[in-house]
BATI-465968 format. One record per residue: residue in one letter; y, z, x of N, C-alpha, C in turn. Coordinates in pm, whole numbers, plus 50000, padded with zeros to 5 digits. Each point is the difference from the previous one (the first is absolute). Layout:
BEGIN
('A' (Y Z X) (Y Z X) (Y Z X));
...
This chain:
BEGIN
('M' (76315 73976 08725) (50070 50174 49988) (50155 49968 50060));
('A' (50029 49872 50043) (50070 49896 50067) (50140 49996 49891));
('V' (49899 49936 49875) (50001 49919 49913) (50094 50078 49877));
('G' (49950 50156 50025) (50043 50089 49902) (50139 50074 50077));
('L' (49964 49965 50063) (50129 50129 50135) (50135 49923 49996));
('G' (49987 49847 49960) (50091 49895 49999) (50071 49994 49841));
('A' (49877 50004 49955) (50049 50039 49862) (50098 50100 49922));
('V' (49965 50134 50121) (50074 50155 49943) (50172 49940 50085));
('F' (50024 49938 50121) (50090 50010 50024) (50094 49916 49965));
('G' (49938 49892 49923) (50040 49817 49965) (50043 50112 49850));
('A' (49961 50076 49928) (50006 50050 49859) (50231 50061 50017));
('R' (49981 50073 50139) (50136 50087 50046) (50102 49892 50005));
('L' (49948 49871 50059) (50097 49899 49996) (50124 50042 49952));
('N' (50041 49976 49885) (50080 49972 49880) (50036 50108 50006));
('Q' (49959 50186 50032) (50085 50094 49982) (50092 50006 50099));
('D' (50095 50078 50007) (50087 50048 50101) (49966 50156 50042));
('P' (49964 49986 50085) (49947 50124 50103) (50067 50125 50021));
('T' (50164 49981 49986) (50078 50108 49971) (50012 50113 49878));
('L' (49938 49927 49940) (49996 50032 49819) (49914 50075 50029));
('V' (49987 50140 49937) (49868 50058 49992) (50070 50082 49877));
('D' (49867 49980 49919) (50005 50076 49837) (49991 50155 50001));
('T' (50144 50026 49931) (49952 50148 49958) (50034 50021 49877));
('P' (49891 50114 49946) (50006 50010 49841) (50161 50173 50008));
('L' (50083 49978 50087) (50125 50087 49960) (50090 49968 49947));
('I' (50038 49831 49989) (50105 49964 49951) (50009 50041 49856));
('G' (50065 50051 49944) (50014 50045 49900) (50006 50195 49969));
('E' (49904 50001 50131) (49996 50220 49981) (50076 50061 50032));
('P' (50033 50111 49975) (50069 50074 50067) (50004 50037 50127));
('V' (50106 50050 50073) (50005 49996 50137) (49900 50109 50036));
('P' (49892 50040 50128) (49971 50093 49992) (50085 50113 50045));
('S' (49943 50104 49940) (50087 50124 50044) (50000 50064 50138));
('R' (50048 49972 50105) (49942 50115 50136) (50133 50026 50068));
('T' (50055 50123 50022) (50118 50030 50115) (49933 50017 50099));
('L' (50102 49879 50082) (49997 49974 50135) (50072 50052 50074));
('P' (49968 50059 50163) (50137 50022 50049) (50043 49906 50092));
('Y' (50138 50062 50007) (50053 49876 50105) (49971 49998 50132));
('L' (50030 49855 50022) (49985 50004 50136) (50051 50038 50128));
('E' (50164 50039 49972) (50023 50071 50127) (50117 50123 49924));
('R' (49997 50070 49902) (50089 50120 49900) (49842 50046 49964));
('D' (50021 50139 49944) (49920 50102 49982) (49992 50046 49866));
('K' (50009 49872 49935) (50000 50010 49834) (49908 49920 49955));
('S' (49958 50006 49828) (49917 49836 49963) (50034 49999 49868));
('V' (49995 49912 49974) (50020 49877 49884) (49846 49941 49995));
('S' (50048 50036 49783) (49897 49892 49974) (50030 49900 49904));
('L' (49910 49845 50005) (50070 49899 49933) (50028 50031 49835));
('S' (49943 50163 49943) (50037 49981 49875) (50162 50039 49970));
('D' (50052 50065 50158) (50151 50054 49932) (50070 49888 50016));
('L' (49958 49875 50051) (50130 49867 50024) (49938 49936 49834));
('R' (49963 50048 49884) (49980 49908 49903) (50139 50019 49968));
('G' (50023 49897 49904) (50146 49952 49930) (50041 49862 50111));
('Q' (49942 49985 50159) (50069 49900 50052) (49873 49935 49978));
('I' (50061 49851 50103) (49906 49956 50041) (49960 49973 50158));
('V' (49875 50054 50061) (49941 50041 50132) (49934 49887 50023));
('V' (50013 49988 50143) (49894 49890 50065) (49957 50104 50099));
('V' (49856 49977 49999) (49894 50090 50101) (49965 49905 50118));
('N' (50003 50017 50076) (49925 49960 50158) (49932 50047 50046));
('F' (49903 49961 50052) (49907 50104 50092) (50018 49873 50155));
('W' (49999 50115 50043) (50026 49941 50127) (49933 50059 50159));
('A' (49997 49934 50100) (49962 50074 50075) (50091 49945 50167));
('S' (49998 50097 50072) (50081 49909 50117) (49919 49945 50124));
('W' (49868 49984 49941) (49901 49909 50073) (49949 49843 49920));
('C' (50118 50027 49908) (49938 49875 49929) (50092 49887 50031));
('V' (49984 49870 50022) (50060 49890 50087) (50059 49964 49807));
('A' (49943 50002 49930) (50091 49928 49863) (50099 50129 49930));
('C' (49996 50100 50066) (50088 50125 49981) (50162 49945 50072));
('R' (49933 50045 50122) (50156 49935 50044) (50039 49850 49987));
('E' (49977 49892 49948) (50043 49909 49945) (50080 49974 49882));
('E' (49937 50113 49890) (50057 49997 49915) (50116 50103 49997));
('H' (50018 50175 50075) (50090 50028 49979) (50119 49995 49989));
('S' (50047 49885 50069) (50172 50023 50031) (50031 49879 49825));
('A' (49891 49985 49953) (50038 49959 49864) (49967 50056 49876));
('L' (49909 50144 49976) (50055 50126 49969) (50075 50094 50037));
('V' (50072 49996 50082) (50095 50033 50054) (50132 49935 49943));
('A' (49984 49900 50012) (50143 49922 49936) (49979 49949 49817));
('A' (49892 50022 49993) (50000 49998 49838) (50017 50165 49921));
('A' (49922 50070 50093) (50104 50197 49938) (50115 49988 50009));
('A' (50049 49924 50088) (50128 50013 50051) (50084 49933 49851));
('A' (49991 49865 49980) (50041 49907 49860) (49983 50088 49887));
('Y' (49880 50049 49990) (49967 50075 49866) (50030 50113 49975));
('R' (50102 50068 50079) (50005 50195 49979) (50079 50031 49893));
('D' (50072 49889 50003) (50139 50055 49910) (49939 49955 49872));
('A' (49895 49958 49945) (49925 49899 49940) (49897 50092 49943));
('G' (49938 50142 50035) (49956 50106 49998) (49862 49958 50016));
('V' (49950 49933 50062) (49929 50013 50087) (49927 50013 50103));
('K' (49894 50091 50034) (49950 50100 50096) (49866 49940 50041));
('F' (50066 50001 50142) (49893 49980 50108) (49943 50047 50053));
('V' (49842 50056 50020) (49909 50091 50043) (49927 49897 50084));
('G' (50005 50105 50158) (49897 49887 50073) (49894 50154 50052));
('V' (49862 49958 49982) (49887 50116 49964) (49939 49956 50188));
('V' (49984 50054 50081) (49937 50015 50116) (49854 50005 49980));
('Y' (49900 49920 50055) (49905 49957 49981) (49910 50036 50110));
('Q' (49862 50073 49987) (49933 50030 50124) (50076 50010 50127));
('D' (50095 50013 50001) (50138 50020 50139) (49990 50138 50051));
('T' (50036 50032 50133) (50055 50112 50064) (50193 50026 49940));
('K' (50013 50113 49995) (50173 50055 49954) (50066 49892 50125));
('P' (49954 50039 50109) (50088 49952 50144) (50033 49862 49996));
('N' (49833 49938 49986) (50063 49825 49950) (50000 49948 49936));
('A' (50070 50077 49874) (50058 49945 49862) (50172 50082 50033));
('V' (50022 50066 50087) (50124 50023 50004) (50043 49906 50151));
('S' (49943 49947 50072) (50045 49939 50066) (49977 49859 49984));
('F' (50006 49937 49888) (49931 49880 49963) (50135 49977 49931));
('L' (50064 50101 49919) (50106 50002 49908) (50133 49985 50104));
('D' (49985 50066 50119) (50111 50014 50086) (50003 49917 50078));
('E' (49922 49906 50036) (49978 49880 50032) (50100 49872 49890));
('L' (49927 50030 49844) (50036 49859 49948) (50056 50077 49899));
('G' (50075 50099 49954) (50101 50074 49927) (49952 50014 49956));
('R' (50079 50150 49845) (49936 50021 49962) (50099 49908 49839));
('G' (49992 50020 49875) (50045 49971 49894) (50095 50133 49914));
('E' (50076 49963 49974) (50181 50121 49983) (49896 50003 49856));
('G' (49950 50143 49960) (50005 49995 49882) (49850 50060 49972));
('Y' (49872 49892 50086) (49866 49993 50016) (49952 50114 50013));
('L' (49914 50018 49961) (49920 50122 49961) (49882 49977 50107));
('Y' (49909 50065 50126) (49930 49955 50080) (49905 50151 49985));
('L' (49880 49986 49947) (49886 50054 49941) (49938 50022 50123));
('T' (49896 50129 50030) (49866 49963 50004) (49901 50041 49936));
('D' (49876 49959 49985) (49883 49958 49915) (49858 50095 50085));
('P' (50048 50149 49990) (49884 50046 50097) (49871 49968 49924));
('G' (49905 49972 50080) (49842 50023 49909) (49965 49835 49924));
('S' (50148 49962 50044) (49984 49867 49921) (49972 50004 49785));
('R' (50042 50073 49989) (49970 50043 49868) (50097 49856 49890));
('L' (50104 50045 50050) (50076 49894 49884) (49962 49877 50053));
('A' (49971 49960 50090) (49924 49860 50001) (49916 49983 49922));
('I' (49891 50091 50039) (49896 49997 49899) (50026 49933 49873));
('D' (50053 50056 49926) (50060 50048 49908) (50080 49833 49914));
('F' (50034 49959 50107) (50088 49855 49962) (49869 49933 50078));
('G' (49905 50043 49976) (49897 49881 50038) (50051 49889 50122));
('V' (50070 50043 50105) (50044 49954 50157) (49909 49921 50024));
('F' (50003 49877 50041) (49809 49897 50004) (50108 49997 50178));
('G' (50109 49926 50033) (50070 50035 50149) (50118 49995 50012));
('I' (50066 49992 50142) (50130 50035 49994) (50082 49874 50042));
('P' (50118 49933 49967) (50039 50094 49889) (49991 49921 49850));
('E' (50009 50134 49956) (50030 49966 49802) (50088 50060 49996));
('T' (50063 49971 49893) (50112 50027 49900) (49970 49991 49896));
('F' (50064 50109 49954) (50004 50049 49825) (50159 50015 49937));
('F' (49964 49913 49869) (50136 50040 49931) (49992 50097 49857));
('I' (50048 50078 50000) (49986 50120 49939) (50115 49981 49874));
('D' (49981 49951 49854) (50123 50038 49938) (50043 50092 49944));
('K' (50105 50048 49915) (50098 50102 49930) (49912 50117 49972));
('K' (49879 49930 49953) (49954 50024 49888) (49915 50081 50074));
('G' (49986 50009 50166) (49868 50034 50092) (49877 49938 49977));
('R' (49981 49882 49953) (49854 49917 50037) (50064 49904 50087));
('I' (49827 49954 50030) (50025 49923 50134) (50029 49826 49934));
('A' (50101 49917 50044) (50022 49927 49920) (49964 49852 50063));
('A' (49953 50021 50157) (49977 49870 50039) (49963 50050 50152));
('K' (49946 49898 50077) (49950 50041 50157) (49964 49885 50084));
('I' (50076 50042 50173) (49990 49850 50077) (49877 50074 50075));
('T' (49908 49892 50014) (49930 50044 50101) (50061 49925 50138));
('G' (49973 50035 50110) (50095 49939 50136) (50165 50041 50032));
('G' (50046 49871 50071) (50098 50045 50048) (50165 49972 49913));
('S' (50052 50044 49942) (50133 50013 49938) (50077 49905 50043));
('T' (50097 49943 49906) (50140 49901 50048) (50086 50037 49915));
('L' (50088 50009 50071) (50098 50033 49882) (50059 49918 49913));
('P' (49910 49864 50000) (50045 49929 49857) (49864 50060 49926));
('L' (49876 49988 50044) (49922 50092 49909) (50005 50096 49947));
('L' (50102 50084 50085) (50051 50185 49928) (50104 49946 49913));
('S' (50081 49961 49994) (50090 49956 49930) (49944 49919 49851));
('G' (49969 49888 50022) (49940 49948 49875) (49899 50129 49898));
('V' (49912 50084 50074) (49970 50100 49940) (50075 50076 49906));
('L' (50082 50056 50047) (50108 50138 50010) (50088 49941 49908));
('D' (50048 49871 49956) (50112 49913 49980) (49956 50007 49858));
('K' (49865 49958 49994) (49905 50004 49872) (49983 50162 49862));
('M' (49992 50063 50113) (49970 50162 50002) (50114 50069 49961));
('L' (50099 49946 50062) (50196 50089 49926) (49991 49898 49887));
('V' (49964 49902 49912) (50062 49954 49943) (49894 50001 49840));
('G' (49890 50073 50035) (49939 50093 49937) (49878 49903 49948));
('G' (49975 49888 50091) (49875 49895 50005) (49895 50049 50114));
('T' (49902 49947 49951) (49841 50012 50102) (49993 49910 50073));
('P' (50007 50001 50119) (49956 49973 50182) (49910 49835 49896));
('D' (50035 49883 50087) (49921 49885 49945) (49960 49959 50131));
('P' (49894 49995 50056) (49935 49929 50148) (50117 49876 49991));
('S' (50021 49901 49872) (50034 49855 50033) (50178 49978 50024));
('V' (50018 50129 50022) (50170 49973 50048) (50016 50071 50113));
('T' (49914 50017 50092) (50032 50085 50121) (49887 49896 50057));
('T' (50058 49998 50176) (49952 49966 50121) (49887 50024 49983));
('A' (49925 50140 50028) (49869 50012 50009) (49932 50084 49894));
('P' (49871 50038 50008) (49949 50050 49919) (49982 50119 49988));
('V' (50025 50051 49822) (50040 50105 49920) (49898 50027 49917));
('Q' (49911 50149 50033) (49897 49983 49885) (50037 49992 49830));
('E' (49948 49942 49963) (50085 49978 49819) (49963 50121 49962));
('G' (50030 50039 49847) (49948 50083 49928) (49866 49956 49920));
('P' (49923 50110 49942) (49878 49944 49899) (50056 49918 49896));
('G' (49942 49903 50009) (49989 49922 49924) (50099 49868 49999));
('E' (50059 49977 50118) (50110 49891 50030) (49964 49908 50058));
């Protein structure tokens, strides 16, 4: 039994544990309408078609979310004029805690902060654990996924590639990005 258990763990040594496979790469973005965190309107991700969209699932109780927050806000500011929209989706958290998180760490200008009642969008995206960040191309398809905390160089590497019409390539970024099918 010990040998069998050792073989199972040993087989995973060469795999990056932050890279979780998703069959959603290349698929259309799930169409759900979500309420804003701090105002009385709603938005659907499909309403943002024609723009590159970065969707980040986060929560106030998530340590890695705190660590990546400044990189997401900085990337949102750096790419705002390039037509990139950042969307933060609160995952299994309360509104007051999420608002306190933003009060403490800051909000990105033009950044959309949404809630996900019943975690329906997270289920649609197959969120495994947070933070998770998805990149949606201008045609409304999921182009890439980062599992775990993002950094400004990682976000920039993916976005720069997408802005010139390319497909994100994990070999040119500083952290794992989910590859497209057959790549």
